[in-house]
N, C-alpha and C positions, 0 to 999 in steps of 0.2 A: 821594399819598391826598388825601382832600379835607380843604377844611374844615369842612364841616359839621358842627355840632356836636350830638352825638348822646351817650345816658347814659355809654356805653361808655366815651366820649371824658372826659366830665366826673368819672368816677370814676376813670379813669386818672390825672388831672391831679389829684384830691382825694388818691389814692393815695400820689403822690409827694410832694405836700407834707405830706403827713401824717406822712414817713422822717426830717424834718428836727428835727435833735435842740432843745430847748431852747438858749440859747443863740447858735444857729447863724443864720445867712439866705440864701437862695439866692436867684439873679435870675429871671422870668421868663423868658430865652432858656433858663437853664440847666433849669430843670422842662423846657420844650417838648424840648430834648435829651434829657432822660431817659425821657419818652414815646416818643421816635421822631419828634419831630413840629417839627428844627430851627430851622423858619424861621417859626414861629408863635408866638411870645412875645405879640403879642396878643390870641391866641385864649387862651391861659392867663390874659391879666389880666382877659377876659370871663367865662370861667368862674369867678374868682377872687371877681368879682362878685358871685354867684349862691351862691357857696360855702351860706351861712347857708341854702339850700332842701334843701340836702342832706345837714348835721349838723356839726358841730362840728369844724372844721378849724383847725390854727394859721397863716391866709392873713397874719398879721401877719407871718410869717418871709419874706414876699415883698416883693423891693426892686426897682429898677431895675438896669441892670447897674452904675452910679455909685453906687449904694447909695441911693437916692432914694428916698425913702417915694413913697406913693402919696398923692397930694392931698385926695382926699377921706375918707383915714381916721383920723378924728380921732386915732382911741384906741391908731394904731400905735409913737409912738413912746413913749409912756407899757410898752404891753407889751412890747416889745423892753428897754427899759432893765429893767423887774422881770425880765427874763430873763439880766441881765448882759451885753447888747450894748452895743457902744461905738459911738459917734459922732465924725465929725472935725468939726472948727471952724466947718465948712461946712453943718453940719448932716445930711450924710451917713452912712448905717453904713460906719465903716472895713471894709472887705471882703476885703483882707489878711489881716485877722486873724479875721474873724467870717462867713467864707464857708463853707457848708458843700462839703466836698469829698464829689464823689459817685462 
């Protein structure tokens, strides 16, 4: 499969993100796997960085595989806390407790 970003890919990613329920998180790699692009976690991140142009999606529910938040997404922590997502002492989401099981 090509890594070329197109509207179909964008909506595939955003549709997968839209399935994550409140109070749960998923990793970039998990979303990539859900859409059949196992090795394209960075591509998922790129799509999410432009998500605001395609509608209102819960992109704050996507973290890296260690539970680390996106560095330039200042509101992400507050949005997750509002949904009841807990954090470990190191500031990362507790993935064992809050990761979305696909």
